Kinemage of the C-alpha trace (Angstrom):
@kinemage 1
@onewidth
@group {chain A} dominant
@subgroup {mainchain}
@vectorlist {calphas} color= white
{ca met a 1} P -8.443 19.736 58.781
{ca glu a 2} L -11.742 18.232 56.818
{ca lys a 3} L -12.494 21.775 55.063
{ca leu a 4} L -8.874 21.616 53.923
{ca val a 5} L -9.045 18.124 52.878
{ca glu a 6} L -12.290 18.906 50.378
{ca leu a 7} L -10.287 22.101 49.273
{ca val a 8} L -7.221 19.994 48.136
{ca lys a 9} L -9.227 17.323 46.791
{ca ser a 10} L -10.963 19.966 44.169
{ca gln a 11} L -7.856 20.957 43.317
{ca leu a 12} L -6.443 17.642 42.328
{ca leu a 13} L -9.740 17.179 40.348
{ca leu a 14} L -8.414 20.053 38.253
{ca leu a 15} L -4.992 18.246 37.570
{ca gly a 16} L -6.661 15.202 35.915
{ca asp a 17} L -5.145 11.670 35.629
{ca leu a 18} L -2.496 11.646 38.453
{ca ser a 19} L -1.790 8.022 37.089
{ca his a 20} L 1.393 8.507 35.459
{ca tyr a 21} L 3.124 10.341 38.604
{ca thr a 22} L 5.474 8.039 40.786
{ca asp a 23} L 4.908 7.556 44.458
{ca thr a 24} L 7.810 10.313 44.950
{ca gln a 25} L 6.067 13.000 42.737
{ca leu a 26} L 2.519 12.052 43.811
{ca gln a 27} L 3.405 12.663 47.344
{ca asn a 28} L 5.108 16.378 46.523
{ca val a 29} L 2.461 17.024 44.352
{ca leu a 30} L 0.511 16.469 47.372
{ca met a 31} L 2.330 18.140 50.177
{ca glu a 32} L 2.627 21.439 47.558
{ca thr a 33} L -1.065 21.381 47.274
{ca val a 34} L -2.023 21.006 50.509
{ca glu a 35} L 0.510 23.979 51.490
{ca arg a 36} L -0.935 26.435 48.797
{ca met a 37} L -4.474 25.657 50.044
{ca ala a 38} L -3.784 25.889 53.623
{ca asn a 39} L -1.994 29.368 52.633
{ca leu a 40} L -4.511 30.842 50.243
{ca his a 41} L -7.308 30.290 52.720
{ca ala a 42} L -5.431 31.131 55.783
{ca ile a 43} L -5.805 27.349 57.466
{ca leu a 44} L -3.316 27.256 60.534
{ca ile a 45} L -2.267 23.908 60.055
{ca asp a 46} L 0.809 22.218 61.904
{ca pro a 47} L 3.424 19.508 60.428
{ca phe a 48} L 1.725 16.435 61.720
{ca glu a 49} L -1.869 17.631 60.376
{ca lys a 50} L -0.186 18.055 57.433
{ca lys a 51} L 1.634 15.041 57.019
{ca thr a 52} L -1.358 13.659 58.125
{ca ile a 53} L -3.604 14.643 55.027
{ca val a 54} L -1.034 14.124 52.833
{ca thr a 55} L -0.724 10.386 53.782
{ca gln a 56} L -4.336 10.061 53.591
{ca leu a 57} L -4.888 11.412 50.451
{ca tyr a 58} L -2.088 9.247 48.728
{ca his a 59} L -3.444 6.063 50.379
{ca gln a 60} L -7.233 6.965 48.494
{ca leu a 61} L -5.093 7.714 45.594
{ca arg a 62} L -2.690 4.856 45.451
{ca gly a 63} L -3.625 2.604 48.087
{ca tyr a 64} L -6.540 1.286 49.510
{ca gly a 65} L -8.013 4.456 51.973
{ca ile a 66} L -8.337 3.845 55.463
{ca ile a 67} L -7.776 -0.550 55.149
{ca asp a 68} L -4.057 0.161 54.346
{ca glu a 69} L -2.900 0.334 57.657
{ca leu a 70} L -4.742 -2.606 58.443
{ca leu a 71} L -3.485 -4.270 55.281
{ca lys a 72} L 0.469 -3.049 56.935
{ca asp a 73} L -0.328 -4.644 60.527
{ca asp a 74} L 1.328 -8.184 60.172
{ca asp a 75} L -0.628 -9.286 63.452
{ca ile a 76} L -3.611 -8.700 61.145
{ca thr a 77} L -4.861 -12.022 59.283
{ca glu a 78} L -8.209 -11.097 58.497
{ca ile a 79} L -10.301 -7.591 57.705
{ca met a 80} L -13.878 -7.855 57.513
{ca ile a 81} L -16.118 -4.774 55.865
{ca asn a 82} L -19.780 -4.899 57.046
{ca arg a 83} L -20.345 -1.563 55.927
{ca tyr a 84} L -19.081 1.243 54.885
{ca asn a 85} L -18.658 2.743 58.499
{ca leu a 86} L -18.290 -1.111 60.460
{ca ile a 87} L -15.231 -2.927 59.877
{ca phe a 88} L -13.687 -5.797 62.077
{ca ile a 89} L -10.280 -7.479 61.760
{ca glu a 90} L -9.264 -11.089 63.133
{ca lys a 91} L -5.867 -10.068 65.066
{ca asn a 92} L -3.569 -12.373 67.050
{ca gly a 93} L -6.277 -15.169 66.575
{ca cys a 94} L -9.221 -12.834 68.592
{ca leu a 95} L -11.920 -11.230 65.896
{ca gln a 96} L -12.122 -7.218 67.358
{ca lys a 97} L -14.030 -3.924 65.868
{ca thr a 98} L -12.675 -1.103 64.664
{ca asn a 99} L -13.014 2.285 65.515
{ca leu a 100} L -12.154 2.857 61.523
{ca ser a 101} L -14.724 4.290 58.790
{ca phe a 102} L -14.904 5.315 55.397
{ca asp a 103} L -16.500 8.727 54.566
{ca ser a 104} L -19.247 7.140 52.741
{ca val a 105} L -20.587 4.019 50.739
{ca glu a 106} L -19.365 5.930 47.457
{ca gln a 107} L -15.599 6.044 48.847
{ca leu a 108} L -16.144 2.238 49.816
{ca asn a 109} L -17.194 1.331 46.195
{ca asp a 110} L -14.130 3.272 44.725
{ca val a 111} L -11.796 0.859 46.720
{ca ile a 112} L -13.946 -1.927 46.006
{ca gln a 113} L -13.422 -1.011 41.883
{ca lys a 114} L -10.057 -0.452 42.307
{ca ile a 115} L -9.341 -3.825 44.066
{ca val a 116} L -11.546 -5.528 41.051
{ca asn a 117} L -9.858 -3.273 38.283
{ca gln a 118} L -6.374 -4.213 39.784
{ca ser a 119} L -7.042 -8.212 38.993
{ca gly a 120} L -9.062 -7.911 35.497
{ca arg a 121} L -12.315 -8.567 37.112
{ca glu a 122} L -15.823 -6.916 37.614
{ca val a 123} L -17.983 -6.710 39.983
{ca asn a 124} L -21.529 -4.591 39.180
{ca tyr a 125} L -25.363 -4.884 39.192
{ca ala a 126} L -25.168 -7.822 36.839
{ca asn a 127} L -22.433 -9.328 38.757
{ca pro a 128} L -22.405 -8.360 42.152
{ca ile a 129} L -20.196 -11.123 43.988
{ca val a 130} L -16.346 -11.474 43.109
{ca asp a 131} L -13.479 -13.666 44.713
{ca thr a 132} L -10.411 -11.766 43.519
{ca arg a 133} L -6.999 -10.970 44.981
{ca leu a 134} L -4.858 -8.161 46.300
{ca leu a 135} L -1.647 -7.092 44.378
{ca asp a 136} L 0.281 -9.494 47.539
{ca gly a 137} L -1.777 -12.207 46.953
{ca ser a 138} L -3.911 -11.440 49.777
{ca arg a 139} L -7.747 -13.534 49.306
{ca val a 140} L -10.584 -10.793 48.462
{ca asn a 141} L -14.158 -11.462 48.580
{ca val a 142} L -16.944 -8.420 47.519
{ca val a 143} L -20.660 -8.741 47.736
{ca leu a 144} L -22.532 -5.721 46.590
{ca ser a 145} L -26.213 -4.819 47.062
{ca pro a 146} L -29.021 -6.162 46.646
{ca ile a 147} L -27.406 -9.442 47.269
{ca ser a 148} L -25.443 -7.737 50.785
{ca val a 149} L -29.145 -6.194 52.200
{ca ile a 150} L -26.659 -3.381 54.024
{ca gly a 151} L -24.705 -2.669 51.455
{ca pro a 152} L -21.204 -3.766 49.909
{ca val a 153} L -19.265 -6.311 52.216
{ca val a 154} L -15.475 -7.019 51.715
{ca thr a 155} L -13.817 -9.910 53.135
{ca ile a 156} L -9.825 -9.546 52.928
{ca arg a 157} L -7.935 -12.887 54.205
{ca lys a 158} L -4.058 -11.638 54.044
{ca phe a 159} L -1.421 -13.009 52.285
{ca ala a 160} L 1.337 -14.118 54.183
{ca lys a 161} L 4.840 -12.349 53.236
{ca asp a 162} L 6.984 -14.980 54.933
{ca pro a 163} L 4.618 -18.232 53.969
{ca leu a 164} L 4.752 -20.707 57.166
{ca thr a 165} L 6.817 -23.743 56.986
{ca met a 166} L 5.678 -26.811 58.540
{ca asp a 167} L 8.977 -26.012 61.030
{ca lys a 168} L 7.233 -22.962 61.753
{ca leu a 169} L 3.811 -24.642 62.488
{ca gln a 170} L 5.073 -27.108 64.917
{ca ala a 171} L 7.223 -24.410 66.774
{ca met a 172} L 3.690 -22.820 67.005
{ca gly a 173} L 2.246 -26.087 68.143
{ca ala a 174} L -0.070 -26.874 65.131
{ca leu a 175} L 1.476 -30.203 65.035
{ca asp a 176} L 4.883 -32.201 66.777
{ca glu a 177} L 7.661 -33.016 65.025
{ca glu a 178} L 6.747 -37.183 64.025
{ca met a 179} L 3.453 -35.826 62.378
{ca ser a 180} L 5.666 -33.229 60.475
{ca his a 181} L 7.996 -36.144 59.804
{ca phe a 182} L 5.178 -38.136 58.771
{ca leu a 183} L 3.859 -36.105 56.290
{ca lys a 184} L 6.758 -35.051 54.666
{ca arg a 185} L 7.285 -38.935 53.562
{ca ala a 186} L 3.686 -38.715 52.288
{ca val a 187} L 4.441 -36.157 50.303
{ca arg a 188} L 7.802 -37.553 49.062
{ca gln a 189} L 6.481 -40.524 48.459
{ca lys a 190} L 3.566 -39.112 46.634
{ca gln a 191} L 0.203 -40.022 48.193
{ca asn a 192} L -2.482 -37.720 47.825
{ca leu a 193} L -3.567 -35.475 50.274
{ca leu a 194} L -6.968 -33.849 51.080
{ca ile a 195} L -6.672 -30.583 54.004
{ca ser a 196} L -9.900 -30.711 55.583
{ca gly a 197} L -11.594 -27.840 58.256
{ca gly a 198} L -13.804 -25.331 58.946
{ca thr a 199} L -13.703 -21.730 57.990
{ca gly a 200} L -10.526 -19.759 59.099
{ca thr a 201} L -8.643 -23.251 60.014
{ca gly a 202} L -5.588 -22.525 57.947
{ca lys a 203} L -6.246 -25.044 55.367
{ca thr a 204} L -4.614 -23.106 52.441
{ca thr a 205} L -1.941 -22.360 54.838
{ca phe a 206} L -1.233 -25.899 55.775
{ca leu a 207} L -1.192 -26.737 52.273
{ca asn a 208} L 1.111 -24.189 51.124
{ca ala a 209} L 3.692 -25.181 54.123
{ca leu a 210} L 3.164 -29.242 52.678
{ca ser a 211} L 4.072 -28.363 49.252
{ca gln a 212} L 7.406 -27.309 50.419
{ca phe a 213} L 8.138 -30.954 50.592
{ca ile a 214} L 7.404 -31.530 46.890
{ca pro a 215} L 10.905 -32.023 45.205
{ca lys a 216} L 11.857 -28.645 43.329
{ca lys a 217} L 12.471 -30.374 39.860
{ca glu a 218} L 9.155 -32.063 39.696
{ca arg a 219} L 6.286 -29.911 37.326
{ca val a 220} L 3.291 -28.722 39.294
{ca val a 221} L 0.514 -27.180 38.538
{ca thr a 222} L -1.685 -25.210 40.859
{ca ile a 223} L -5.176 -24.531 40.094
{ca glu a 224} L -7.107 -21.441 42.645
{ca asp a 225} L -10.046 -19.324 42.368
{ca ser a 226} L -7.588 -16.505 43.650
{ca ala a 227} L -3.823 -17.473 43.571
{ca glu a 228} L -2.808 -17.401 47.078
{ca leu a 229} L -0.284 -20.675 47.402
{ca gln a 230} L 3.806 -19.677 47.301
{ca leu a 231} L 5.641 -22.586 46.080
{ca ile a 232} L 8.905 -21.086 46.637
{ca gly a 233} L 11.582 -22.903 45.071
{ca lys a 234} L 9.977 -24.886 42.532
{ca glu a 235} L 11.475 -24.667 39.445
{ca asn a 236} L 8.691 -26.304 36.735
{ca leu a 237} L 5.698 -24.623 38.468
{ca val a 238} L 2.654 -23.772 36.517
{ca val a 239} L 0.234 -21.098 38.139
{ca leu a 240} L -3.714 -21.270 37.199
{ca glu a 241} L -6.506 -19.226 37.818
{ca thr a 242} L -9.948 -19.159 37.318
{ca arg a 243} L -11.783 -16.240 35.696
{ca asn a 244} L -15.641 -14.789 36.193
{ca asp a 245} L -17.674 -14.255 32.988
{ca asn a 246} L -17.902 -10.639 31.804
{ca ser a 247} L -21.175 -8.536 31.593
{ca ala a 248} L -21.674 -10.450 28.167
{ca lys a 249} L -21.743 -13.541 30.111
{ca val a 250} L -18.724 -14.791 28.255
{ca gly a 251} L -14.953 -16.124 29.372
{ca lys a 252} L -15.717 -17.956 32.209
{ca leu a 253} L -13.154 -20.341 33.290
{ca thr a 254} L -13.916 -22.737 36.032
{ca ile a 255} L -11.617 -24.962 38.546
{ca arg a 256} L -13.316 -27.512 36.422
{ca asp a 257} L -12.188 -26.423 33.010
{ca leu a 258} L -8.725 -25.854 34.367
{ca ile a 259} L -8.250 -29.141 36.138
{ca lys a 260} L -9.114 -30.736 32.297
{ca thr a 261} L -6.695 -28.126 30.984
{ca ala a 262} L -3.597 -29.063 33.256
{ca leu a 263} L -4.002 -32.438 32.699
{ca arg a 264} L -2.972 -31.806 29.299
{ca met a 265} L 0.563 -29.573 30.604
{ca arg a 266} L 1.984 -33.247 31.556
{ca pro a 267} L 2.275 -32.515 35.391
{ca glu a 268} L 3.490 -34.773 37.966
{ca arg a 269} L 1.383 -33.047 40.723
{ca ile a 270} L -1.988 -31.423 40.398
{ca ile a 271} L -2.564 -28.907 43.839
{ca val a 272} L -6.141 -27.313 43.544
{ca gly a 273} L -6.413 -24.594 45.976
{ca glu a 274} L -10.270 -25.799 46.941
{ca val a 275} L -12.670 -28.291 46.295
{ca arg a 276} L -16.224 -26.764 46.394
{ca gly a 277} L -18.225 -28.895 43.378
{ca ser a 278} L -18.364 -30.833 40.800
{ca glu a 279} L -14.230 -30.178 39.884
{ca ala a 280} L -14.477 -33.264 42.750
{ca val a 281} L -14.736 -35.768 39.662
{ca asp a 282} L -12.441 -34.277 37.755
{ca met a 283} L -9.618 -34.099 41.139
{ca leu a 284} L -10.581 -37.399 42.105
{ca gln a 285} L -9.930 -39.083 38.682
{ca ala a 286} L -6.529 -36.856 37.710
{ca met a 287} L -5.792 -38.116 41.245
{ca asn a 288} L -6.403 -41.927 40.220
{ca thr a 289} L -4.691 -41.957 36.593
{ca gly a 290} L -1.492 -40.994 36.946
{ca his a 291} L -0.841 -37.657 38.856
{ca ala a 292} L -0.205 -39.613 42.347
{ca gly a 293} L 1.294 -36.549 45.006
{ca ser a 294} L -1.755 -34.649 44.344
{ca met a 295} L -3.398 -32.556 47.061
{ca ser a 296} L -6.226 -30.108 47.935
{ca thr a 297} L -8.693 -28.775 50.347
{ca ile a 298} L -12.230 -29.140 51.280
{ca his a 299} L -14.225 -27.501 53.922
{ca ala a 300} L -15.667 -29.919 56.620
{ca asn a 301} L -16.318 -30.215 59.863
{ca ser a 302} L -14.914 -33.854 60.544
{ca ala a 303} L -12.636 -35.979 58.316
{ca lys a 304} L -15.952 -38.404 58.430
{ca asp a 305} L -17.713 -35.413 56.972
{ca val a 306} L -14.935 -35.379 54.107
{ca ile a 307} L -16.475 -38.471 52.581
{ca ser a 308} L -19.936 -37.666 52.465
{ca arg a 309} L -19.340 -34.037 50.764
{ca leu a 310} L -17.215 -35.877 48.426
{ca glu a 311} L -20.207 -37.768 47.754
{ca met a 312} L -22.745 -35.213 47.406
{ca met a 313} L -20.462 -33.211 44.988
{ca val a 314} L -19.611 -35.982 42.729
{ca leu a 315} L -23.345 -36.853 42.722
{ca met a 316} L -24.298 -33.784 41.745
{ca ala a 317} L -21.973 -33.804 38.558
{ca ser a 318} L -22.657 -37.184 37.800
{ca asp a 319} L -26.488 -37.928 38.171
{ca asn a 320} L -26.004 -41.671 36.891
{ca leu a 321} L -23.042 -42.246 38.809
{ca pro a 322} L -23.890 -45.028 41.409
{ca leu a 323} L -22.949 -44.550 45.000
{ca lys a 324} L -20.786 -47.164 45.286
{ca ala a 325} L -18.752 -46.735 42.512
{ca ile a 326} L -18.631 -42.824 44.003
{ca arg a 327} L -17.394 -44.212 47.250
{ca gln a 328} L -14.852 -46.786 45.196
{ca gln a 329} L -13.163 -43.716 43.443
{ca ile a 330} L -12.813 -42.015 46.915
{ca ala a 331} L -11.198 -45.006 48.083
{ca ala a 332} L -8.435 -45.459 45.669
{ca ser a 333} L -8.113 -41.835 44.842
{ca ile a 334} L -7.678 -40.286 48.509
{ca his a 335} L -4.617 -41.947 50.677
{ca phe a 336} L -4.685 -39.289 53.796
{ca ile a 337} L -6.976 -36.784 54.836
{ca val a 338} L -5.850 -34.237 57.011
{ca his a 339} L -8.481 -32.448 59.523
{ca leu a 340} L -7.586 -28.953 60.989
{ca glu a 341} L -9.462 -27.224 63.758
{ca arg a 342} L -9.200 -24.115 65.851
{ca ile a 343} L -8.269 -25.095 69.411
{ca glu a 344} L -8.838 -23.637 72.470
{ca asn a 345} L -6.602 -21.055 72.128
{ca gly a 346} L -7.932 -19.754 69.181
{ca lys a 347} L -4.741 -21.004 67.112
{ca arg a 348} L -5.218 -23.140 64.510
{ca ala a 349} L -4.120 -27.071 64.362
{ca val a 350} L -3.963 -30.449 63.263
{ca gln a 351} L -6.521 -32.105 64.704
{ca ser a 352} L -6.606 -35.593 63.434
{ca ile a 353} L -5.008 -37.446 60.230
{ca his a 354} L -6.635 -40.357 58.479
{ca arg a 355} L -5.498 -43.099 56.121
{ca ile a 356} L -8.277 -44.195 53.751
{ca val a 357} L -8.187 -48.049 54.224
{ca gly a 358} L -10.476 -48.715 51.791
{ca leu a 359} L -14.185 -50.177 50.855
{ca his a 360} L -16.134 -52.499 53.412
{ca his a 361} L -19.569 -53.245 52.892
{ca asp a 362} L -19.543 -50.786 50.391
{ca asn a 363} L -18.618 -47.692 52.676
{ca val a 364} L -15.445 -46.082 52.812
{ca gln a 365} L -13.236 -47.164 55.767
{ca met a 366} L -10.915 -44.922 57.420
{ca glu a 367} L -7.730 -44.983 59.896
{ca cys a 368} L -7.179 -42.504 62.291
{ca leu a 369} L -3.440 -42.289 62.679
{ca tyr a 370} L -3.518 -39.277 65.308
{ca glu a 371} L -5.978 -37.213 66.952
{ca arg a 372} L -5.573 -34.387 68.761
{ca gln a 373} L -7.583 -34.616 72.387
{ca arg a 374} L -10.011 -31.569 72.318
{ca gly a 375} L -9.636 -29.688 76.066
{ca lys a 376} L -6.102 -30.845 76.069
{ca lys a 377} L -2.710 -29.398 76.801
{ca gly a 378} L -1.236 -32.305 75.292
{ca asp a 379} L -2.012 -34.323 72.086
{ca lys a 380} L -2.700 -38.214 72.130
{ca gln a 381} L -1.286 -40.137 68.991
{ca lys a 382} L -3.031 -43.354 67.677
């Protein structure tokens, strides 16, 4: 079969640009070329092998090669390509190695360029790291050599076809009914919420589920590195996405730039996909200056860690701002912190919900309203 595949590929090169073909036309061309090359070179091939070759070549031309089958599997939530011949997945909450492999580094690079070009971004030697997304919204991170010593590395966080609602999360055991009602009231009452957690704890998924409680007529602006949020049914929605600079080092738009732009759009709420750095300053100011009900996520190991991380982010962006003033801003801007963790069965769940009480002796004080007991089947509420 390998010989036949190479023969077909050589014939396809003679056809030139195939992008103008429809999907059906391309499949017909591939089938005709496979049959013709098999007959011409007296290669015996059964119908199943013929269909396999056509499917393989079609995915290389129109899809993303061997990872297409992984993208179609709804049980797979993450795809990790460590090398062209070493691919891991997260399936049903468990990491596992696959037996899939690209033919070469060059083939993997072709897929990378296809992914990046579709979103209008660049990844190359001068710009070896890029965050982008697939056409279905799945988040993609690419790191090229020499930053990645072992070669191109691609991580894909798949985009759910059907966004998880709070009811679904409740049915999965991520939180209980009382907490769901509590969070619904908090969103409806325009409280500012911060969703925290480690890598892969479902922060964006939870933020998306919370957004369903926003009244559909409110004007909402979302800001993300790669647009992932699915705010279904919102009539007055603006979606903003950051942009990397190009090879000439111009055109870059950061989260911070977009928050400032969003403030000129008369938003009733601003939702920032994730706060990682200096944009924390602008987000806190937005939350505290007439944009109540805003939400974001932050990478942190606990609710207490959220405060120290925010302090560090603001300090790095504002050298002359006293720590007391930063803590006052945090206490005045954020009402609740919802912390997520992976629990003992590998699933994601709400670990705690804290209310920001205010300042006491110049420290941000929190009250724990809810806490899941680690290692227990049940939850304990405070």
